[in-house]
C-alpha positions in Angstrom: -13.3 -10.7 23.6 -9.7 -11.9 24.0 -6.2 -11.1 25.1 -3.1 -10.8 23.1 0.6 -10.1 23.4 2.9 -8.0 21.4 5.9 -9.5 19.7 9.0 -9.9 21.9 11.5 -12.1 20.1 8.9 -14.7 19.6 6.1 -15.1 17.1 2.6 -15.9 17.9 -0.5 -14.2 16.6 -3.9 -14.5 18.4 -6.3 -11.7 19.4 -10.0 -10.8 19.6 -11.8 -9.8 16.5 -14.5 -7.2 15.9 -15.3 -5.2 12.8 -16.8 -1.8 12.2 -15.5 1.8 11.8 -17.0 5.2 11.5 -17.2 6.7 8.0 -14.4 9.1 7.3 -14.8 11.7 4.5 -12.4 10.8 1.7 -10.5 14.1 1.9 -7.2 12.3 1.8 -7.7 8.6 1.4 -4.5 7.4 3.1 -4.5 10.2 5.7 -8.0 9.1 6.7 -6.4 5.9 8.1 -5.0 7.9 11.0 -8.3 9.8 11.5 -10.3 6.5 11.5 -7.9 5.0 14.0 -8.3 8.0 16.3 -12.1 7.9 16.1 -12.1 4.2 16.9 -10.0 5.0 20.0 -12.4 7.8 21.0 -15.4 5.4 20.8 -13.9 2.2 22.3 -10.6 2.7 24.2 -10.8 2.0 27.9 -9.4 5.5 28.7 -10.2 9.0 27.4 -7.7 10.0 24.8 -6.1 13.4 23.9 -7.1 13.7 20.2 -4.9 16.7 19.4 -1.9 15.2 21.3 -2.3 11.9 19.3 -2.6 13.7 16.0 0.5 15.7 16.8 2.3 12.5 17.5 1.3 11.3 14.1 2.6 14.6 12.6 5.9 14.1 14.4 6.2 10.7 12.8 5.5 12.3 9.4 8.3 14.9 10.0 10.7 12.1 10.9 9.8 10.1 7.8 10.0 13.0 5.3 12.8 15.0 6.9 10.6 18.1 6.9 10.5 20.6 9.8 7.7 22.1 11.8 7.4 25.0 9.4 6.4 22.5 6.7 4.4 20.2 8.9 3.2 22.2 11.8 1.5 20.8 15.0 -2.2 21.3 15.6 -2.9 23.9 18.4 -4.1 22.4 21.7 -7.8 23.0 22.3 -8.7 22.6 18.6 -12.0 20.7 18.4 -11.8 17.1 17.2 -13.5 17.7 13.8 -11.3 20.7 13.0 -8.2 18.9 14.3 -8.9 16.0 11.9 -9.2 18.3 8.9 -6.0 20.1 9.9 -4.2 16.8 10.1 -5.4 15.7 6.7 -4.0 18.9 5.2 -0.6 18.3 6.9 -0.7 14.7 5.7 -1.2 15.9 2.1 1.8 18.2 2.4 3.9 15.3 3.6 2.9 13.2 0.7 3.6 16.0 -1.8 7.2 16.2 -0.5 7.8 12.8 -2.1 9.9 11.5 0.7 9.5 8.7 3.2 7.6 6.3 0.9 4.2 6.2 -0.6 1.1 7.8 0.9 0.1 4.3 2.2 3.5 3.9 3.8 3.3 7.4 5.5 -0.3 6.6 6.7 0.8 3.4 8.3 3.9 4.9 9.8 1.8 7.8 11.3 -0.9 5.4 12.6 1.6 3.1 14.3 3.4 6.0 15.9 0.2 7.5 17.2 -1.0 4.2 18.7 2.5 3.4 20.2 2.4 6.6 22.1 -0.3 5.2 24.4 2.2 2.6 25.6 -0.5 -0.1 25.7 0.3 -3.6 24.6 -3.2 -4.1 23.2 -3.4 -1.0 21.0 -1.9 -1.8 17.7 -2.4 -1.3 13.9 -2.3 -4.2 11.5 -2.2 -4.4 7.8 -5.0 -6.0 5.9 -3.1 -9.2 5.5 -2.2 -9.4 9.3 -5.8 -8.5 10.2 -7.2 -11.4 8.2 -4.5 -13.7 9.6 -5.6 -12.9 13.2 -9.2 -13.7 12.3 -8.3 -17.1 10.9 -6.1 -17.8 13.9 -8.8 -17.1 16.4 -11.2 -19.3 14.4 -8.7 -22.2 14.7 -8.2 -22.2 10.9 -5.1 -22.4 8.7 -3.9 -18.8 8.7 -0.7 -18.6 6.6 1.6 -20.7 4.5 4.9 -21.7 6.2 6.8 -24.6 7.7 5.0 -24.9 11.0 7.3 -23.7 13.8 7.5 -21.2 16.5 10.7 -19.3 16.3 12.2 -17.7 19.4 15.3 -15.5 19.8 17.4 -14.9 22.9 20.6 -13.1 23.7 23.9 -14.8 24.3 26.2 -13.5 27.0 28.1 -11.4 24.4 24.9 -9.8 23.2 24.6 -11.9 20.1 21.0 -12.8 19.1 20.4 -16.5 18.6 17.2 -17.7 16.9 16.0 -21.3 17.3 13.0 -23.5 16.9 10.9 -23.1 20.1 8.3 -25.6 18.9 7.8 -27.7 15.8 4.1 -28.3 15.3 3.2 -32.0 15.3 2.5 -33.2 11.8 3.5 -29.9 10.1 6.1 -29.8 7.3 9.0 -28.8 9.6 8.4 -31.7 11.9 8.0 -34.1 9.0 11.3 -32.9 7.6 13.0 -33.6 10.9 13.4 -30.2 12.5 13.3 -30.3 16.3 12.9 -28.0 19.3 16.1 -26.1 20.0 17.5 -26.4 16.5 19.5 -23.2 16.0 18.6 -21.6 12.7 21.8 -20.7 10.7 20.7 -20.2 7.1 17.5 -20.0 5.1 17.8 -20.7 1.3 21.5 -20.3 1.8 21.2 -16.8 3.3 23.1 -16.4 6.6 20.5 -15.4 9.2 22.9 -15.4 12.2 22.0 -12.5 14.5 18.5 -12.1 13.2 15.6 -11.8 15.6 12.6 -14.1 15.4 10.6 -11.3 13.9 13.2 -10.8 11.1 13.5 -14.5 10.4 9.9 -15.7 10.2 9.1 -13.9 6.9 11.9 -15.8 5.3 10.4 -19.1 6.4 6.9 -18.2 5.2 5.9 -18.2 1.6 3.5 -19.5 -0.9 2.0 -23.0 -0.3 3.8 -25.8 -2.1 7.0 -23.8 -2.4 10.2 -25.2 -0.9 12.6 -23.6 1.5 16.0 -24.8 2.6 16.8 -24.5 6.3 20.2 -25.1 7.8 20.3 -25.6 11.5 22.8 -26.5 14.2 21.8 -29.4 16.4 24.3 -29.8 19.2 27.7 -30.6 17.5 26.4 -31.0 13.9 24.9 -29.0 11.1 21.9 -30.2 9.2 20.2 -28.8 6.0 16.7 -29.9 5.2 14.3 -28.9 2.4 10.8 -28.1 3.7 7.7 -27.7 1.5 5.5 -25.0 2.8 1.8 -25.5 3.4 -1.2 -23.8 5.0 -0.5 -23.8 8.7 -3.0 -24.2 11.5 -1.5 -23.7 14.9 -2.3 -26.7 17.0 -3.2 -25.3 20.5 -2.5 -28.5 22.5 0.1 -31.2 22.7 -0.1 -33.6 25.6 1.6 -36.8 26.7 3.1 -38.6 29.7 6.6 -37.2 30.1 7.2 -39.6 33.1 5.0 -42.2 34.7 2.0 -40.3 36.1 3.4 -36.9 35.0 1.3 -35.3 32.2 3.1 -32.8 30.1 0.6 -30.4 28.4 1.8 -27.7 26.1 -0.7 -25.0 25.3 0.4 -22.8 22.4 -2.6 -20.5 22.1 -6.2 -19.8 23.1 -8.1 -20.0 19.8 -11.7 -21.1 19.7 -12.0 -24.7 21.0 -8.7 -24.6 22.9 -10.5 -25.3 26.2 -12.3 -28.3 24.7 -9.1 -29.6 23.3 -7.1 -29.5 26.5 -9.9 -31.1 28.4 -10.1 -33.9 25.8 -6.4 -34.3 26.0 -6.4 -34.7 29.8 -9.3 -37.2 29.6 -7.4 -39.2 27.0 -4.3 -39.3 29.2 -6.3 -40.3 32.2 -7.8 -43.2 30.3 -4.3 -44.6 29.8 -3.1 -44.1 33.3 -3.5 -42.2 36.6 -2.4 -38.5 36.4 -0.5 -37.8 39.6 0.8 -34.4 38.5 0.7 -32.0 35.5 3.3 -29.7 33.8 1.3 -27.0 32.0 3.7 -25.4 29.5 2.5 -21.9 28.6 5.9 -20.7 27.2 5.5 -18.7 24.0 1.7 -18.6 24.5 0.7 -15.2 23.4 -2.9 -15.4 24.4 -6.3 -15.6 22.7 -9.9 -15.8 23.8 -10.7 -15.2 27.5 -13.5 -17.6 27.3 -11.1 -20.4 26.4 -8.8 -19.4 29.2 -11.7 -19.7 31.7 -12.4 -23.2 30.3 -8.8 -24.3 30.6 -8.7 -23.0 34.2 -11.8 -25.0 34.9 -9.9 -28.2 34.2 -7.8 -27.6 37.3 -9.9 -25.4 39.5 -13.4 -25.5 41.1 -16.0 -23.7 38.9 -16.3 -20.0 39.7 -12.8 -19.6 41.0 -11.7 -16.0 40.5 -9.1 -15.5 37.8 -9.1 -11.7 37.2 -10.9 -8.4 37.5 -11.8 -6.2 34.6 -12.6 -2.5 34.4 -14.2 -0.8 31.4 -14.8 2.8 30.6 -18.1 4.0 32.2 -19.0 0.5 33.3 -18.9 -1.2 36.7 -16.0 -3.7 37.3 -16.6 -7.4 36.5 -14.9 -10.6 37.4 -13.5 -13.4 35.2 -13.9 -16.9 36.7 -13.2 -20.5 35.8 -15.9 -22.5 34.1 -16.5 -26.3 33.8 -16.0 -29.3 35.9 -12.4 -30.0 37.1 -10.6 -32.9 35.4 -7.3 -32.8 37.4 -8.3 -31.2 40.7 -5.7 -33.1 42.7 -2.1 -33.7 42.4 0.7 -31.2 41.8 0.5 -28.6 39.0 3.5 -26.8 37.6 3.1 -24.0 35.1 6.0 -23.2 32.8 6.2 -19.5 31.8 8.6 -17.2 29.9 8.7 -13.7 28.3 6.5 -15.1 25.5 3.7 -15.9 28.0 1.2 -13.1 27.7 -2.4 -11.9 27.9 -4.9 -14.8 28.4 -1.9 -17.0 29.3 -1.0 -14.5 32.0 -4.5 -14.4 33.2 -4.6 -18.1 33.6 -1.2 -18.1 35.2 -2.2 -15.5 37.8 -5.5 -17.4 38.5 -3.8 -20.7 39.1 -1.1 -19.1 41.3 -3.4 -17.0 43.4 -5.7 -20.0 44.0 -2.6 -21.8 45.4 -3.1 -24.4 42.7 0.2 -24.2 40.8 3.9 -23.6 41.2 5.3 -21.2 38.6 8.7 -22.1 36.9 10.7 -20.3 34.3 11.1 -16.6 33.3 9.1 -13.5 34.0 6.1 -13.1 31.7 5.5 -10.5 29.0 3.4 -8.1 31.1 0.8 -7.7 28.3 -2.6 -8.2 29.8 -5.8 -6.5 28.6 -9.1 -7.3 27.0 -9.0 -6.1 23.3 -11.3 -5.9 20.4 -10.4 -5.5 16.8 -12.0 -3.0 14.4 -11.7 -2.7 10.6 -10.1 0.5 9.2 -10.1 1.8 5.6 -6.8 -0.1 5.3 -6.2 -3.0 7.7 -7.5 -2.9 11.3 -6.8 -1.7 14.8 -6.7 -3.5 18.1 -8.0 -1.5 21.0 -8.0 -2.2 24.7 -11.6 -2.1 25.9 -11.0 -3.4 29.4 -8.1 -3.2 31.9 -7.4 -6.5 33.6 -5.8 -7.1 36.9 -5.1 -10.4 38.8 -7.4 -12.0 41.4 -5.7 -9.9 44.2 -6.0 -6.8 41.9 -2.3 -7.1 41.1 -1.1 -5.1 38.1 0.2 -7.4 35.3 0.1 -5.1 32.2 3.6 -3.6 32.0 4.8 -5.6 35.0 4.5 -9.3 34.2 4.4 -12.3 36.5 7.6 -13.4 38.2 7.7 -17.2 38.8 8.5 -18.7 42.2 11.2 -20.8 40.7 13.2 -18.5 38.3 15.1 -20.3 35.6 16.3 -18.6 32.5 16.8 -20.5 29.2 20.4 -20.0 28.0 22.0 -20.2 24.7 24.4 -22.9 26.1 21.3 -25.1 26.9 19.9 -24.5 23.4 23.2 -25.6 21.9 23.1 -28.8 24.0 19.4 -29.5 23.2 18.5 -29.3 26.9 15.5 -27.6 28.5 16.7 -26.3 31.8 13.3 -24.8 32.6 11.5 -28.1 32.0 14.2 -29.9 34.0 13.5 -27.5 36.9 9.7 -28.3 36.6 10.4 -32.0 36.8 12.7 -31.5 39.8 10.0 -29.6 41.6 7.9 -32.7 41.1 10.6 -34.9 42.5 11.8 -36.1 39.1 15.5 -35.3 38.9 16.4 -36.7 35.5 17.8 -34.2 33.0 15.4 -33.7 30.1 16.9 -33.6 26.5 14.6 -31.8 24.2 16.2 -33.5 21.2 15.6 -37.0 22.4 11.9 -36.2 23.2 11.1 -34.5 19.9 
């Protein structure tokens, strides 16, 4: 099981994986995608769902896509049994396809499925194409999952509403870092195309491509513009980066919670401790979209006594359970600061809440994503579905899904700071530890 965040101007892809789906009669191959997704919800979702209501939502999306009215694509009457409702939907779907509008049958099926799932307003209920589904599996396994340049891209709004996309992290040893790209480089052009105003989600596909292919990236770094050529390669997201940012102050950036992340962070802390005493730690969970809960428990155990309560879970028709820290503490003394932002989600939020409620950490940065739940993934006839199987609340039963976690020290990252190559959030973390020097992200890259 694991936790995952939705995309919010940042890109990170880690979730739990499970395969299996009920056989659906091949009445309408593409329309059966919607029916298969609905049956998966019926069998696994943490809450009971309204089958007819969800299918009517899917039909509404078909009407929008095809420009047809309710006379052509009518709703299913409330109270219709599930089996009959599914057959009625498939007939409606066929009429939508025959209209020849709104794309192919596959396009319409995916549009209807996404709309149906989105109507639940649950961050952990999503549809993924076959390619995205396979990528998530590789990410969770800690394997190379796509071909690209090896960066996290984040986008934020300027005071005038303009979207600014920049390098939030350049993976150590990846093509982008080797080519000289640094944190806070503002991305201006890709292969000569002006990408100003694009969000992270719009920009990332331009940076990805086939392995061994080259891409030209133009960035603004403070008062100069640079263009570098980067050769794409298979990318494995490195979960941990750790070093002494000041004497005795360990900076640990955790990018995700794939399999082995807990072991990696514990090894990193032990390695730092062998080189000098650790008096305090800055744990950077910004842009960490989550991953495996087990790994989050192991990471928590590096800072907390074993068995410390991290969260409560509630599943359908099962008694509540608790999630606790595991393992022997490595840094159980000294101050701990956790950096968070709107890209901090799911397992990262679970860890944040556990450290906060145990009075072990000071939280610095921006409000988190508010996307916390235990999800499983199931294969569908085309792609896969992510389903919330457990609701998760904090140690004090505080709601995090849809709410987020507000840090005790609120510091927003601004476009002006990005332009200067300065990390005001990290500076605030250092100040909370009594280190008042301004941190320049460019000089530390």
